[in-house]
N, C-alpha and C positions, 0 to 999 in steps of 0.2 A: 535219849537211850544210843548206846553203840552199837552198829551192826557189824557181824563178821561173816565174810564169805563163808560159804558152803564148803566145808571140806569134803574132797571127793578123790576118789582113785580104782582103779580096775587095774588087774592084773591077771592074765592068762598065759598056762606055760604048758607046753606040749612037745615031746621030743625035740628039746633043745632049742625050740622057738618061743620067745617072750614075746607077747603084746601087751603093753601098758596105757593107761590114760590117767595123768595126773596135773593136776594145778600148775600153773607155770610159776617157776621161782620168784620172779620180779613182778609179773601182773596177776594178781588174782582173779581177775575176770577172764582169763586166756587159759586155755588147756594144751596140754603137750601130748601127743600121741608117738609114742617110741615103739620101733619094730626091731628085736635083735633075735640074732642067731648064734649059736654056739659056734665060736672060732670065725665069726663076721662081724663087720660093723655095724653098729646100731644106725638107724634111720627115723630122725626125729621130723615131726610135722607139728606145726603149730596151728591152733584153731581158735576163734574168736568165740565160739558158743561151745557148750556142752553137748548141744544136739549133734552138730558138727563133727565133734571129737568121736561121739559114741558110734556115728555113721563110718567114721572111717575107722574105728575099732572093729568095727562088724565086717567091714571089707576085707581089712588086714586080716580077721582072724580065719574068716574062708576063704583068702589064698592057699592057706595053709594045705588045703584038700585038692588043690590040684598041682 
């Protein structure tokens, strides 16, 4: 039986700031956290697990409040 990786992605957008988590392009076992702002450069961070990626996502999303 063939096994396929779980397709997973999250994207939140607020006042020109976008935070998203998606599966890595080359390695389906890794995740990419990308934080971008309108008019600025996107910051990408790679994570070995979904747990780490979601932890980074929550932290990046809370940063918009400060």
